[in-house]
mmCIF entry with sequence, helices, sheets and N, C-alpha, C, O atoms, coordinates in Angstrom:
data_MODEL
# 
_entry.id   MODEL 
# 
_entity.id                         1 
_entity.type                       polymer 
_entity.pdbx_number_of_molecules   1 
# 
_entity_poly.entity_id                      1 
_entity_poly.type                           'polypeptide(L)' 
_entity_poly.nstd_linkage                   no 
_entity_poly.nstd_monomer                   no 
_entity_poly.pdbx_seq_one_letter_code       MKHNKRFKKDFQRAAFLLCVGFCGYGVMRKLGSSVVSPLSGR 
_entity_poly.pdbx_seq_one_letter_code_can   MKHNKRFKKDFQRAAFLLCVGFCGYGVMRKLGSSVVSPLSGR 
_entity_poly.pdbx_strand_id                 A 
# 
loop_
_entity_poly_seq.entity_id 
_entity_poly_seq.num 
_entity_poly_seq.mon_id 
_entity_poly_seq.hetero 
1 1  MET n 
1 2  LYS n 
1 3  HIS n 
1 4  ASN n 
1 5  LYS n 
1 6  ARG n 
1 7  PHE n 
1 8  LYS n 
1 9  LYS n 
1 10 ASP n 
1 11 PHE n 
1 12 GLN n 
1 13 ARG n 
1 14 ALA n 
1 15 ALA n 
1 16 PHE n 
1 17 LEU n 
1 18 LEU n 
1 19 CYS n 
1 20 VAL n 
1 21 GLY n 
1 22 PHE n 
1 23 CYS n 
1 24 GLY n 
1 25 TYR n 
1 26 GLY n 
1 27 VAL n 
1 28 MET n 
1 29 ARG n 
1 30 LYS n 
1 31 LEU n 
1 32 GLY n 
1 33 SER n 
1 34 SER n 
1 35 VAL n 
1 36 VAL n 
1 37 SER n 
1 38 PRO n 
1 39 LEU n 
1 40 SER n 
1 41 GLY n 
1 42 ARG n 
# 
_struct_asym.id          A 
_struct_asym.entity_id   1 
# 
_struct_conf.conf_type_id            HELX_P 
_struct_conf.id                      HELX_P1 
_struct_conf.pdbx_PDB_helix_id       AA1 
_struct_conf.beg_label_comp_id       LYS 
_struct_conf.beg_label_asym_id       A 
_struct_conf.beg_label_seq_id        2 
_struct_conf.pdbx_beg_PDB_ins_code   ? 
_struct_conf.end_label_comp_id       GLY 
_struct_conf.end_label_asym_id       A 
_struct_conf.end_label_seq_id        41 
_struct_conf.pdbx_end_PDB_ins_code   ? 
_struct_conf.beg_auth_comp_id        LYS 
_struct_conf.beg_auth_asym_id        A 
_struct_conf.beg_auth_seq_id         2 
_struct_conf.end_auth_comp_id        GLY 
_struct_conf.end_auth_asym_id        A 
_struct_conf.end_auth_seq_id         41 
_struct_conf.pdbx_PDB_helix_class    1 
_struct_conf.details                 ? 
_struct_conf.pdbx_PDB_helix_length   40 
# 
_struct_conf_type.id          HELX_P 
_struct_conf_type.criteria    ? 
_struct_conf_type.reference   ? 
# 
loop_
_atom_site.group_PDB 
_atom_site.id 
_atom_site.type_symbol 
_atom_site.label_atom_id 
_atom_site.label_alt_id 
_atom_site.label_comp_id 
_atom_site.label_asym_id 
_atom_site.label_entity_id 
_atom_site.label_seq_id 
_atom_site.pdbx_PDB_ins_code 
_atom_site.Cartn_x 
_atom_site.Cartn_y 
_atom_site.Cartn_z 
_atom_site.occupancy 
_atom_site.B_iso_or_equiv 
_atom_site.pdbx_formal_charge 
_atom_site.auth_seq_id 
_atom_site.auth_comp_id 
_atom_site.auth_asym_id 
_atom_site.auth_atom_id 
_atom_site.pdbx_PDB_model_num 
ATOM 1   N N  . MET A 1 1  ? 0.844  -1.197 0.000   1.00 0.00 ? 1  MET A N  1 
ATOM 2   C CA . MET A 1 1  ? 0.000  0.000  0.000   1.00 0.00 ? 1  MET A CA 1 
ATOM 3   C C  . MET A 1 1  ? 0.887  1.259  0.000   1.00 0.00 ? 1  MET A C  1 
ATOM 4   O O  . MET A 1 1  ? 0.626  2.224  -0.717  1.00 0.00 ? 1  MET A O  1 
ATOM 5   N N  . LYS A 1 2  ? 1.930  1.215  0.817   1.00 0.00 ? 2  LYS A N  1 
ATOM 6   C CA . LYS A 1 2  ? 2.830  2.369  0.894   1.00 0.00 ? 2  LYS A CA 1 
ATOM 7   C C  . LYS A 1 2  ? 3.508  2.592  -0.455  1.00 0.00 ? 2  LYS A C  1 
ATOM 8   O O  . LYS A 1 2  ? 3.662  3.729  -0.901  1.00 0.00 ? 2  LYS A O  1 
ATOM 9   N N  . HIS A 1 3  ? 3.909  1.509  -1.092  1.00 0.00 ? 3  HIS A N  1 
ATOM 10  C CA . HIS A 1 3  ? 4.591  1.608  -2.394  1.00 0.00 ? 3  HIS A CA 1 
ATOM 11  C C  . HIS A 1 3  ? 3.661  2.253  -3.427  1.00 0.00 ? 3  HIS A C  1 
ATOM 12  O O  . HIS A 1 3  ? 4.092  3.081  -4.230  1.00 0.00 ? 3  HIS A O  1 
ATOM 13  N N  . ASN A 1 4  ? 2.390  1.868  -3.398  1.00 0.00 ? 4  ASN A N  1 
ATOM 14  C CA . ASN A 1 4  ? 1.420  2.404  -4.349  1.00 0.00 ? 4  ASN A CA 1 
ATOM 15  C C  . ASN A 1 4  ? 1.250  3.908  -4.146  1.00 0.00 ? 4  ASN A C  1 
ATOM 16  O O  . ASN A 1 4  ? 1.138  4.667  -5.109  1.00 0.00 ? 4  ASN A O  1 
ATOM 17  N N  . LYS A 1 5  ? 1.234  4.327  -2.879  1.00 0.00 ? 5  LYS A N  1 
ATOM 18  C CA . LYS A 1 5  ? 1.082  5.752  -2.570  1.00 0.00 ? 5  LYS A CA 1 
ATOM 19  C C  . LYS A 1 5  ? 2.276  6.526  -3.131  1.00 0.00 ? 5  LYS A C  1 
ATOM 20  O O  . LYS A 1 5  ? 2.125  7.590  -3.731  1.00 0.00 ? 5  LYS A O  1 
ATOM 21  N N  . ARG A 1 6  ? 3.459  5.965  -2.918  1.00 0.00 ? 6  ARG A N  1 
ATOM 22  C CA . ARG A 1 6  ? 4.671  6.634  -3.397  1.00 0.00 ? 6  ARG A CA 1 
ATOM 23  C C  . ARG A 1 6  ? 4.662  6.712  -4.928  1.00 0.00 ? 6  ARG A C  1 
ATOM 24  O O  . ARG A 1 6  ? 5.054  7.724  -5.508  1.00 0.00 ? 6  ARG A O  1 
ATOM 25  N N  . PHE A 1 7  ? 4.218  5.649  -5.563  1.00 0.00 ? 7  PHE A N  1 
ATOM 26  C CA . PHE A 1 7  ? 4.165  5.621  -7.027  1.00 0.00 ? 7  PHE A CA 1 
ATOM 27  C C  . PHE A 1 7  ? 3.228  6.715  -7.538  1.00 0.00 ? 7  PHE A C  1 
ATOM 28  O O  . PHE A 1 7  ? 3.523  7.396  -8.521  1.00 0.00 ? 7  PHE A O  1 
ATOM 29  N N  . LYS A 1 8  ? 2.098  6.870  -6.852  1.00 0.00 ? 8  LYS A N  1 
ATOM 30  C CA . LYS A 1 8  ? 1.127  7.891  -7.248  1.00 0.00 ? 8  LYS A CA 1 
ATOM 31  C C  . LYS A 1 8  ? 1.761  9.278  -7.138  1.00 0.00 ? 8  LYS A C  1 
ATOM 32  O O  . LYS A 1 8  ? 1.589  10.119 -8.020  1.00 0.00 ? 8  LYS A O  1 
ATOM 33  N N  . LYS A 1 9  ? 2.496  9.509  -6.048  1.00 0.00 ? 9  LYS A N  1 
ATOM 34  C CA . LYS A 1 9  ? 3.139  10.809 -5.834  1.00 0.00 ? 9  LYS A CA 1 
ATOM 35  C C  . LYS A 1 9  ? 4.165  11.063 -6.934  1.00 0.00 ? 9  LYS A C  1 
ATOM 36  O O  . LYS A 1 9  ? 4.224  12.160 -7.488  1.00 0.00 ? 9  LYS A O  1 
ATOM 37  N N  . ASP A 1 10 ? 4.971  10.051 -7.250  1.00 0.00 ? 10 ASP A N  1 
ATOM 38  C CA . ASP A 1 10 ? 5.986  10.201 -8.299  1.00 0.00 ? 10 ASP A CA 1 
ATOM 39  C C  . ASP A 1 10 ? 5.319  10.464 -9.645  1.00 0.00 ? 10 ASP A C  1 
ATOM 40  O O  . ASP A 1 10 ? 5.802  11.265 -10.445 1.00 0.00 ? 10 ASP A O  1 
ATOM 41  N N  . PHE A 1 11 ? 4.201  9.777  -9.882  1.00 0.00 ? 11 PHE A N  1 
ATOM 42  C CA . PHE A 1 11 ? 3.486  9.941  -11.148 1.00 0.00 ? 11 PHE A CA 1 
ATOM 43  C C  . PHE A 1 11 ? 2.956  11.368 -11.275 1.00 0.00 ? 11 PHE A C  1 
ATOM 44  O O  . PHE A 1 11 ? 3.029  11.974 -12.344 1.00 0.00 ? 11 PHE A O  1 
ATOM 45  N N  . GLN A 1 12 ? 2.419  11.898 -10.166 1.00 0.00 ? 12 GLN A N  1 
ATOM 46  C CA . GLN A 1 12 ? 1.894  13.272 -10.184 1.00 0.00 ? 12 GLN A CA 1 
ATOM 47  C C  . GLN A 1 12 ? 3.017  14.258 -10.454 1.00 0.00 ? 12 GLN A C  1 
ATOM 48  O O  . GLN A 1 12 ? 2.849  15.224 -11.198 1.00 0.00 ? 12 GLN A O  1 
ATOM 49  N N  . ARG A 1 13 ? 4.179  13.998 -9.832  1.00 0.00 ? 13 ARG A N  1 
ATOM 50  C CA . ARG A 1 13 ? 5.318  14.902 -10.024 1.00 0.00 ? 13 ARG A CA 1 
ATOM 51  C C  . ARG A 1 13 ? 5.781  14.849 -11.476 1.00 0.00 ? 13 ARG A C  1 
ATOM 52  O O  . ARG A 1 13 ? 6.103  15.878 -12.070 1.00 0.00 ? 13 ARG A O  1 
ATOM 53  N N  . ALA A 1 14 ? 5.812  13.653 -12.039 1.00 0.00 ? 14 ALA A N  1 
ATOM 54  C CA . ALA A 1 14 ? 6.249  13.486 -13.428 1.00 0.00 ? 14 ALA A CA 1 
ATOM 55  C C  . ALA A 1 14 ? 5.276  14.204 -14.366 1.00 0.00 ? 14 ALA A C  1 
ATOM 56  O O  . ALA A 1 14 ? 5.692  14.881 -15.306 1.00 0.00 ? 14 ALA A O  1 
ATOM 57  N N  . ALA A 1 15 ? 3.988  14.049 -14.102 1.00 0.00 ? 15 ALA A N  1 
ATOM 58  C CA . ALA A 1 15 ? 2.971  14.691 -14.937 1.00 0.00 ? 15 ALA A CA 1 
ATOM 59  C C  . ALA A 1 15 ? 3.091  16.209 -14.834 1.00 0.00 ? 15 ALA A C  1 
ATOM 60  O O  . ALA A 1 15 ? 2.941  16.924 -15.825 1.00 0.00 ? 15 ALA A O  1 
ATOM 61  N N  . PHE A 1 16 ? 3.364  16.693 -13.614 1.00 0.00 ? 16 PHE A N  1 
ATOM 62  C CA . PHE A 1 16 ? 3.502  18.135 -13.393 1.00 0.00 ? 16 PHE A CA 1 
ATOM 63  C C  . PHE A 1 16 ? 4.710  18.671 -14.155 1.00 0.00 ? 16 PHE A C  1 
ATOM 64  O O  . PHE A 1 16 ? 4.631  19.703 -14.822 1.00 0.00 ? 16 PHE A O  1 
ATOM 65  N N  . LEU A 1 17 ? 5.837  17.951 -14.047 1.00 0.00 ? 17 LEU A N  1 
ATOM 66  C CA . LEU A 1 17 ? 7.055  18.373 -14.746 1.00 0.00 ? 17 LEU A CA 1 
ATOM 67  C C  . LEU A 1 17 ? 6.826  18.352 -16.249 1.00 0.00 ? 17 LEU A C  1 
ATOM 68  O O  . LEU A 1 17 ? 7.283  19.241 -16.967 1.00 0.00 ? 17 LEU A O  1 
ATOM 69  N N  . LEU A 1 18 ? 6.116  17.332 -16.720 1.00 0.00 ? 18 LEU A N  1 
ATOM 70  C CA . LEU A 1 18 ? 5.848  17.201 -18.151 1.00 0.00 ? 18 LEU A CA 1 
ATOM 71  C C  . LEU A 1 18 ? 5.005  18.384 -18.624 1.00 0.00 ? 18 LEU A C  1 
ATOM 72  O O  . LEU A 1 18 ? 5.269  18.969 -19.674 1.00 0.00 ? 18 LEU A O  1 
ATOM 73  N N  . CYS A 1 19 ? 3.987  18.727 -17.831 1.00 0.00 ? 19 CYS A N  1 
ATOM 74  C CA . CYS A 1 19 ? 3.104  19.846 -18.192 1.00 0.00 ? 19 CYS A CA 1 
ATOM 75  C C  . CYS A 1 19 ? 3.892  21.154 -18.220 1.00 0.00 ? 19 CYS A C  1 
ATOM 76  O O  . CYS A 1 19 ? 3.768  21.945 -19.155 1.00 0.00 ? 19 CYS A O  1 
ATOM 77  N N  . VAL A 1 20 ? 4.701  21.369 -17.186 1.00 0.00 ? 20 VAL A N  1 
ATOM 78  C CA . VAL A 1 20 ? 5.501  22.599 -17.111 1.00 0.00 ? 20 VAL A CA 1 
ATOM 79  C C  . VAL A 1 20 ? 6.480  22.664 -18.277 1.00 0.00 ? 20 VAL A C  1 
ATOM 80  O O  . VAL A 1 20 ? 6.648  23.711 -18.901 1.00 0.00 ? 20 VAL A O  1 
ATOM 81  N N  . GLY A 1 21 ? 7.126  21.530 -18.565 1.00 0.00 ? 21 GLY A N  1 
ATOM 82  C CA . GLY A 1 21 ? 8.094  21.494 -19.657 1.00 0.00 ? 21 GLY A CA 1 
ATOM 83  C C  . GLY A 1 21 ? 7.412  21.762 -20.989 1.00 0.00 ? 21 GLY A C  1 
ATOM 84  O O  . GLY A 1 21 ? 7.943  22.485 -21.833 1.00 0.00 ? 21 GLY A O  1 
ATOM 85  N N  . PHE A 1 22 ? 6.225  21.173 -21.175 1.00 0.00 ? 22 PHE A N  1 
ATOM 86  C CA . PHE A 1 22 ? 5.496  21.346 -22.426 1.00 0.00 ? 22 PHE A CA 1 
ATOM 87  C C  . PHE A 1 22 ? 5.056  22.797 -22.596 1.00 0.00 ? 22 PHE A C  1 
ATOM 88  O O  . PHE A 1 22 ? 5.188  23.376 -23.674 1.00 0.00 ? 22 PHE A O  1 
ATOM 89  N N  . CYS A 1 23 ? 4.528  23.378 -21.510 1.00 0.00 ? 23 CYS A N  1 
ATOM 90  C CA . CYS A 1 23 ? 4.089  24.778 -21.560 1.00 0.00 ? 23 CYS A CA 1 
ATOM 91  C C  . CYS A 1 23 ? 5.284  25.680 -21.829 1.00 0.00 ? 23 CYS A C  1 
ATOM 92  O O  . CYS A 1 23 ? 5.206  26.601 -22.641 1.00 0.00 ? 23 CYS A O  1 
ATOM 93  N N  . GLY A 1 24 ? 6.388  25.411 -21.144 1.00 0.00 ? 24 GLY A N  1 
ATOM 94  C CA . GLY A 1 24 ? 7.600  26.211 -21.329 1.00 0.00 ? 24 GLY A CA 1 
ATOM 95  C C  . GLY A 1 24 ? 8.094  26.113 -22.758 1.00 0.00 ? 24 GLY A C  1 
ATOM 96  O O  . GLY A 1 24 ? 8.545  27.099 -23.342 1.00 0.00 ? 24 GLY A O  1 
ATOM 97  N N  . TYR A 1 25 ? 8.004  24.905 -23.321 1.00 0.00 ? 25 TYR A N  1 
ATOM 98  C CA . TYR A 1 25 ? 8.447  24.692 -24.702 1.00 0.00 ? 25 TYR A CA 1 
ATOM 99  C C  . TYR A 1 25 ? 7.587  25.511 -25.662 1.00 0.00 ? 25 TYR A C  1 
ATOM 100 O O  . TYR A 1 25 ? 8.099  26.122 -26.600 1.00 0.00 ? 25 TYR A O  1 
ATOM 101 N N  . GLY A 1 26 ? 6.288  25.517 -25.423 1.00 0.00 ? 26 GLY A N  1 
ATOM 102 C CA . GLY A 1 26 ? 5.377  26.276 -26.284 1.00 0.00 ? 26 GLY A CA 1 
ATOM 103 C C  . GLY A 1 26 ? 5.665  27.769 -26.200 1.00 0.00 ? 26 GLY A C  1 
ATOM 104 O O  . GLY A 1 26 ? 5.656  28.468 -27.213 1.00 0.00 ? 26 GLY A O  1 
ATOM 105 N N  . VAL A 1 27 ? 5.920  28.252 -24.991 1.00 0.00 ? 27 VAL A N  1 
ATOM 106 C CA . VAL A 1 27 ? 6.225  29.677 -24.805 1.00 0.00 ? 27 VAL A CA 1 
ATOM 107 C C  . VAL A 1 27 ? 7.535  30.025 -25.497 1.00 0.00 ? 27 VAL A C  1 
ATOM 108 O O  . VAL A 1 27 ? 7.642  31.055 -26.162 1.00 0.00 ? 27 VAL A O  1 
ATOM 109 N N  . MET A 1 28 ? 8.535  29.156 -25.334 1.00 0.00 ? 28 MET A N  1 
ATOM 110 C CA . MET A 1 28 ? 9.834  29.408 -25.955 1.00 0.00 ? 28 MET A CA 1 
ATOM 111 C C  . MET A 1 28 ? 9.701  29.440 -27.473 1.00 0.00 ? 28 MET A C  1 
ATOM 112 O O  . MET A 1 28 ? 10.321 30.265 -28.143 1.00 0.00 ? 28 MET A O  1 
ATOM 113 N N  . ARG A 1 29 ? 8.887  28.534 -28.007 1.00 0.00 ? 29 ARG A N  1 
ATOM 114 C CA . ARG A 1 29 ? 8.692  28.498 -29.468 1.00 0.00 ? 29 ARG A CA 1 
ATOM 115 C C  . ARG A 1 29 ? 8.014  29.783 -29.939 1.00 0.00 ? 29 ARG A C  1 
ATOM 116 O O  . ARG A 1 29 ? 8.375  30.343 -30.975 1.00 0.00 ? 29 ARG A O  1 
ATOM 117 N N  . LYS A 1 30 ? 7.025  30.246 -29.164 1.00 0.00 ? 30 LYS A N  1 
ATOM 118 C CA . LYS A 1 30 ? 6.322  31.486 -29.523 1.00 0.00 ? 30 LYS A CA 1 
ATOM 119 C C  . LYS A 1 30 ? 7.290  32.658 -29.490 1.00 0.00 ? 30 LYS A C  1 
ATOM 120 O O  . LYS A 1 30 ? 7.336  33.465 -30.418 1.00 0.00 ? 30 LYS A O  1 
ATOM 121 N N  . LEU A 1 31 ? 8.064  32.744 -28.411 1.00 0.00 ? 31 LEU A N  1 
ATOM 122 C CA . LEU A 1 31 ? 9.038  33.835 -28.282 1.00 0.00 ? 31 LEU A CA 1 
ATOM 123 C C  . LEU A 1 31 ? 10.064 33.744 -29.399 1.00 0.00 ? 31 LEU A C  1 
ATOM 124 O O  . LEU A 1 31 ? 10.414 34.750 -30.017 1.00 0.00 ? 31 LEU A O  1 
ATOM 125 N N  . GLY A 1 32 ? 10.546 32.523 -29.654 1.00 0.00 ? 32 GLY A N  1 
ATOM 126 C CA . GLY A 1 32 ? 11.557 32.323 -30.697 1.00 0.00 ? 32 GLY A CA 1 
ATOM 127 C C  . GLY A 1 32 ? 11.040 32.762 -32.058 1.00 0.00 ? 32 GLY A C  1 
ATOM 128 O O  . GLY A 1 32 ? 11.745 33.454 -32.791 1.00 0.00 ? 32 GLY A O  1 
ATOM 129 N N  . SER A 1 33 ? 9.825  32.371 -32.404 1.00 0.00 ? 33 SER A N  1 
ATOM 130 C CA . SER A 1 33 ? 9.272  32.719 -33.717 1.00 0.00 ? 33 SER A CA 1 
ATOM 131 C C  . SER A 1 33 ? 9.028  34.228 -33.813 1.00 0.00 ? 33 SER A C  1 
ATOM 132 O O  . SER A 1 33 ? 9.224  34.826 -34.871 1.00 0.00 ? 33 SER A O  1 
ATOM 133 N N  . SER A 1 34 ? 8.601  34.834 -32.713 1.00 0.00 ? 34 SER A N  1 
ATOM 134 C CA . SER A 1 34 ? 8.336  36.283 -32.741 1.00 0.00 ? 34 SER A CA 1 
ATOM 135 C C  . SER A 1 34 ? 9.636  37.064 -32.832 1.00 0.00 ? 34 SER A C  1 
ATOM 136 O O  . SER A 1 34 ? 9.653  38.187 -33.335 1.00 0.00 ? 34 SER A O  1 
ATOM 137 N N  . VAL A 1 35 ? 10.732 36.474 -32.347 1.00 0.00 ? 35 VAL A N  1 
ATOM 138 C CA . VAL A 1 35 ? 12.036 37.146 -32.407 1.00 0.00 ? 35 VAL A CA 1 
ATOM 139 C C  . VAL A 1 35 ? 12.680 36.925 -33.769 1.00 0.00 ? 35 VAL A C  1 
ATOM 140 O O  . VAL A 1 35 ? 13.310 37.830 -34.316 1.00 0.00 ? 35 VAL A O  1 
ATOM 141 N N  . VAL A 1 36 ? 12.522 35.723 -34.314 1.00 0.00 ? 36 VAL A N  1 
ATOM 142 C CA . VAL A 1 36 ? 13.157 35.380 -35.592 1.00 0.00 ? 36 VAL A CA 1 
ATOM 143 C C  . VAL A 1 36 ? 12.444 36.054 -36.764 1.00 0.00 ? 36 VAL A C  1 
ATOM 144 O O  . VAL A 1 36 ? 13.101 36.486 -37.711 1.00 0.00 ? 36 VAL A O  1 
ATOM 145 N N  . SER A 1 37 ? 11.124 36.151 -36.719 1.00 0.00 ? 37 SER A N  1 
ATOM 146 C CA . SER A 1 37 ? 10.352 36.708 -37.836 1.00 0.00 ? 37 SER A CA 1 
ATOM 147 C C  . SER A 1 37 ? 10.839 38.094 -38.270 1.00 0.00 ? 37 SER A C  1 
ATOM 148 O O  . SER A 1 37 ? 11.144 38.281 -39.448 1.00 0.00 ? 37 SER A O  1 
ATOM 149 N N  . PRO A 1 38 ? 10.921 39.071 -37.358 1.00 0.00 ? 38 PRO A N  1 
ATOM 150 C CA . PRO A 1 38 ? 11.379 40.409 -37.780 1.00 0.00 ? 38 PRO A CA 1 
ATOM 151 C C  . PRO A 1 38 ? 12.810 40.389 -38.294 1.00 0.00 ? 38 PRO A C  1 
ATOM 152 O O  . PRO A 1 38 ? 13.148 41.124 -39.222 1.00 0.00 ? 38 PRO A O  1 
ATOM 153 N N  . LEU A 1 39 ? 13.651 39.553 -37.696 1.00 0.00 ? 39 LEU A N  1 
ATOM 154 C CA . LEU A 1 39 ? 15.059 39.490 -38.110 1.00 0.00 ? 39 LEU A CA 1 
ATOM 155 C C  . LEU A 1 39 ? 15.175 38.946 -39.526 1.00 0.00 ? 39 LEU A C  1 
ATOM 156 O O  . LEU A 1 39 ? 15.904 39.494 -40.353 1.00 0.00 ? 39 LEU A O  1 
ATOM 157 N N  . SER A 1 40 ? 14.449 37.857 -39.801 1.00 0.00 ? 40 SER A N  1 
ATOM 158 C CA . SER A 1 40 ? 14.527 37.253 -41.138 1.00 0.00 ? 40 SER A CA 1 
ATOM 159 C C  . SER A 1 40 ? 13.787 38.119 -42.161 1.00 0.00 ? 40 SER A C  1 
ATOM 160 O O  . SER A 1 40 ? 14.098 38.084 -43.351 1.00 0.00 ? 40 SER A O  1 
ATOM 161 N N  . GLY A 1 41 ? 12.808 38.894 -41.690 1.00 0.00 ? 41 GLY A N  1 
ATOM 162 C CA . GLY A 1 41 ? 12.042 39.746 -42.600 1.00 0.00 ? 41 GLY A CA 1 
ATOM 163 C C  . GLY A 1 41 ? 12.844 40.958 -43.048 1.00 0.00 ? 41 GLY A C  1 
ATOM 164 O O  . GLY A 1 41 ? 12.546 41.571 -44.073 1.00 0.00 ? 41 GLY A O  1 
ATOM 165 N N  . ARG A 1 42 ? 13.869 41.297 -42.262 1.00 0.00 ? 42 ARG A N  1 
ATOM 166 C CA . ARG A 1 42 ? 14.631 42.500 -42.569 1.00 0.00 ? 42 ARG A CA 1 
ATOM 167 C C  . ARG A 1 42 ? 15.448 42.341 -43.803 1.00 0.00 ? 42 ARG A C  1 
ATOM 168 O O  . ARG A 1 42 ? 16.152 43.269 -44.202 1.00 0.00 ? 42 ARG A O  1 
# 
């Protein structure tokens, strides 16, 4: 039972990190494209 509880906690942490990483990746891509567009357009 204790092992299952720990697994659940680790799973939640992994899901949280995955969500944060995914959101961060999307933001970085948006920032990157908004920065590159004017430079390449020049």
